C-alpha positions, -999 to +999 in steps of 0.1 A: -326-171-464-342-135-476-318-112-459-351-092-442-359-120-427-326-127-411-331-107-380-301-121-358-278-110-389-297-077-391-290-074-353-254-084-358-248-058-385-264-030-362-246-041-333-213-034-359-199-072-356-201-080-388-206-052-422-236-061-443-212-074-471-201-100-446-237-111-439-241-113-474-213-137-479-219-158-450-253-161-463-239-173-496-217-198-474-248-205-454-271-215-483-237-240-497-234-260-466-270-258-453-254-249-419-269-224-393-258-186-400-238-187-364-220-215-375-211-203-407-197-170-391-184-190-367-163-213-392-151-187-413-140-166-389-158-135-389-175-135-354-160-148-319-189-176-306-193-150-272-201-127-297-229-145-319-243-160-287-247-126-263-265-113-296-291-144-301-296-142-269-307-106-266-330-115-293-347-139-275-347-124-245-325-148-223-293-146-205-264-163-224-243-186-203-206-202-206-206-237-192-172-240-190-171-214-168-198-221-146-191-244-109-222-266-113-231-281-076-237-324-074-272-318-059-284-294-089-272-323-111-292-348-094-321-328-099-323-343-135-315-380-144-284-382-171-310-398-196-334-366-196-302-344-198-288-363-230-324-365-244-334-332-245-303-319-245-300-298-216-276-287-184-294-283-150-274-253-135-290-237-105-318-244-082-335-210-064-367-220-043-391-241-067-375-230-096-342-249-118-325-230-140-315-252-172-290-245-202-302-254-237-294-248-272-327-237-279-342-220-248-377-214-262-387-254-268-421-250-251-422-289-254-392-298-237-397-274-210-432-286-205-420-323-203-391-311-178-419-291-157-441-323-154-407-346-144-397-321-116-429-305-104-411-272-106-408-240-124-386-242-150-364-209-165-339-214-197-309-198-205-291-202-239-257-223-239-243-237-272-251-266-282-215-286-277-208-268-243-239-283-231-226-322-244-194-317-230-212-302-195-234-334-193-203-359-200-184-337-176-208-339-148-230-369-154-201-392-172-191-407-204-219-430-212-242-421-178-275-428-200-266-458-209-258-469-174-288-456-158-311-475-183-300-508-169-288-497-133-313-519-107-324-501-074-292-517-055-278-515-018-241-502-016-234-532-001-246-551-031-222-529-052-193-535-032-193-573-034-206-574-072-168-587-078-174-618-060-205-627-087-197-651-119-193-633-146-219-648-170-246-643-142-236-606-142-239-603-182-271-620-180-285-596-160-273-565-176-283-556-211-256-566-234-263-540-260-262-511-234-226-528-216-213-530-253-226-490-256-208-479-231-178-497-235-180-484-273-187-446-261-153-450-235-134-458-261-151-429-288-143-405-258-107-414-254-107-413-295-120-374-293-095-362-266-068-377-283-060-406-256-032-428-260-044-446-231-073-454-210-071-468-176-100-488-159-094-490-122-112-509-095-117-496-060-135-507-025-168-484-039-160-472-071-147-479-107-124-453-120-119-443-154-089-422-165-072-411-196-035-401-206-032-375-228-004-359-236+016-380-213-006-368-181-036-387-166-068-370-164-097-384-144-128-392-167-160-389-149-182-421-153-213-426-138-213-438-099-234-470-106-210-481-128-196-501-100-226-524-101-215-537-141-174-536-136-173-573-142-200-569-171-176-542-188-145-560-186-158-589-197-171-572-228-136-559-233-119-594-229-142-608-256-133-579-277-095-587-271-103-629-274-090-630-236-103-658-212-135-642-194-135-669-167-101-664-158-095-636-130-065-645-110-037-640-138-026-610-157-040-611-196-025-594-226-046-591-259-050-570-291-082-553-305-086-538-343-112-509-349-124-486-369-131-452-358-145-430-391-116-435-415-088-440-387-079-476-380-066-482-339-047-511-325-061-517-293-036-529-268-050-545-238-039-557-205-057-571-178-044-573-140-062-588-108-065-562-077-077-570-043-116-553-059-111-567-095-091-567-126-077-536-135-073-526-174-053-507-191-059-502-230-033-484-254-048-467-288-027-472-316-032-455-350-026-476-382-027-443-402+002-426-382+038-431-391+062-399-384+092-390-406+123-380-390+123-345-397+087-345-376+099-359-342+113-326-331+151-332-339+166-294-341+187-292-375+224-305-362+208-335-346+187-344-378+217-343-397+236-363-372+209-390-371+204-392-409+240-398-417+241-425-384+212-445-405+233-445-435+259-466-423+267-504-434+272-515-398+269-506-365+239-502-336+222-471-328+206-470-296+174-450-289+176-447-247+149-430-221+120-444-203+088-461-211+064-437-228+092-419-240+091-422-277+118-449-284+100-468-308+082-441-328+119-424-331+127-462-346+100-468-366+105-435-381+145-441-386+133-477-406+107-464-425+133-429-439+154-457-452+133-483-458+139-495-499+135-525-525+170-532-523+173-537-486+157-568-462+145-552-428+133-575-399+123-563-367+120-582-334+092-565-310+075-572-276+046-561-290+042-550-324+030-517-323+027-509-359+025-527-392+056-512-415+050-521-452+077-539-465+095-548-434+093-585-418+080-580-380+084-605-356+066-609-316+089-624-291+066-650-269+087-657-239+058-682-228+071-706-253+107-699-252+108-673-281+130-646-267+149-615-282+182-637-283+166-670-298+144-642-325+181-630-331+193-661-340+170-672-362+171-635-377+201-639-388+193-671-410+169-646-432+200-631-445+191-592-432+204-556-440+194-539-415+176-549-380+158-536-353+156-551-315+127-537-296+146-538-262+181-549-250+172-563-220+200-588-207+234-598-213+226-626-240+206-601-261+231-573-261+258-602-267+241-614-295+234-578-307+267-564-308+280-597-325+259-591-352+267-553-361+301-563-358+297-588-390+280-563-409+245-553-400+228-525-391+212-526-356+186-505-339+176-512-305+167-495-272+179-493-239+163-482-203+190-453-189+182-420-181+209-402-204+228-409-240+261-416-216+244-438-187+238-465-224+277-471-223+277-477-182+247-499-186+260-521-216+292-526-195+271-531-164+253-561-184+285-577-191+297-564-223+332-557-230+341-520-234+360-527-263+329-541-280+311-516-269+334-491-286+336-511-317+300-518-323+281-489-314+276-461-335+258-433-315+234-435-283+200-410-283+184-403-254+148-386-255+118-374-233+084-360-248+070-327-236+038-312-244+037-283-270+021-255-261-017-249-277-019-224-305-053-216-295-045-202-263-009-189-268+003-162-250+033-143-239+045-144-201+072-136-177+084-166-158+093-168-122+127-161-115+128-192-089+117-213-124+146-201-143+170-206-114+157-243-113+161-247-151+196-233-149+195-201-170+192-172-145+225-160-157+215-156-189+200-122-206+163-125-214+153-091-224+157-104-263+138-133-256+104-141-256+090-168-237+053-184-243+026-204-223-007-217-231-039-197-210-061-229-212-091-232-238-117-255-250-096-267-275-068-281-252-092-292-219-081-263-203-046-273-200-025-250-222-011-278-239-020-295-273+001-325-288+036-335-280+068-333-295+105-345-281+133-337-269+167-349-278+202-357-264+226-373-291+262-389-282+284-398-310+309-422-303+339-404-318+374-411-313+378-395-280+345-411-265+357-445-277+391-440-259+370-431-228+347-463-229+378-485-233+392-469-200+359-477-183+351-440-176+320-431-158+290-420-177+299-389-155+330-381-173+316-394-209+290-364-205+314-337-198+338-352-229+306-352-251+295-314-238+329-302-248+325-318-285+289-304-289+264-326-274+236-309-262+219-320-231+180-331-226+175-298-209+196-274-232+176-288-262+145-282-243+156-246-238+161-243-274+122-255-280+112-231-249+129-199-267+110-214-302+077-211-284+071-248-289+068-255-252+074-243-215+103-244-187+077-262-166+077-290-191+112-293-195+118-293-157+089-317-156+108-345-178+144-341-176+172-347-146+182-317-131+210-304-144+224-264-153+221-254-186+253-228-177+277-251-177 
């Protein structure tokens, strides 16, 4: 583009926002990528989004608005149907008298303005907004797949909506547009992928169907069209078909699996269906087949990483990872197995279910319905001459007893157990009926872990925590004058949460001789913990505090996932 014709570029130079050299560089880059000048400048970090669009608005003679900062009333949204908002890429934001204000990325589009005037029979005022912001606002206020659902929504009463669950599934599918239902489910999955969600919850209530995404371990409500309740059974049937489940069965829970591809990313979707009084509830877990963490990427501090690397090289014994559901235990075990996976070792796993496919490792999934339990799988596994084994979870005495026996006969075993902390793993095994001398002989270490959200780097800022927060955390007596603490302000990149991504905090209890002596004496978990602390173990909260000081997470996050304990001890 010739420089003399590039008015917006000249305006940016005249306002002192960029230099002439910067503009020339941007024009060359723009030509290379066939992009808009503004997108090029913003992508290269030569100007902020607000600076560019404020200047562009001045050039066009319109107002520039930040849609993410505008509260928009529901009655305004109702003025323009979702299919028109999506088609014309606009967002209604204000009504004054007979004039409706709409935000557009191209506010001088005469054809669109005339079409909307004709539709609404109102005067139209246009303002400038970033195109991506318009798309986000449509998703936020109209809901995921709003355009799709609106196209097939019948003019039905609330009474019919409430009673839709009692209609036959096949009839619903036939009455609805199959392609539109498929498109809606695909949009739901795609938005979950874009938002970095790990789980999708579709939950039926008496007069609505709710959708929530779990992002970085926290559930977030996802806006869906109100008419979605009409197509509840059809949507769930579509998911069942994808997961190869029985669409006619609505009384019993069902579990299935779906394989999908989004761009270059391959995913396994673990589907769980559960009956409720108002229809079936669906939980979908997204498992990327392309993601496999290394031990060094898990969040282990150097001393704990060295301990774990030493433990996984032992010829025999058990390494237990403890923590509640969703604390990242399986990811830690997979990372450990991947570290020691070698052609000279045979590794077999027993899982429920298999979450990730590991190359070079034999993986089995238990089938309790046909009697293939962890205990039975363990017995079968031993006949295949393994060097290293992973047992997904030790849930009962039989599994625990066989696992310990296997470890004592020269095998290295990895497993998980549900306890609140590392020391609790000892007492949990003894409570199952395992003799203390067997626990002391077979177990090499217990690793407790939790997942905490990571501060978003795009909006990270220094802050001074409240004294009450520090008191609750247990660091009130520490000198904080030389320590900088950080938090996320909240931005588009992190969905205004202040967090983006997760890491783990750990508590590593090594079964040293002093600890083994306490186990043999049937000491309480509290006694074992105190002894371990005196030997150098860090608690979950203490490990969390180290990551707070490193600027990785916040005090609130650490307190959210850990038990009350003092760091001053």
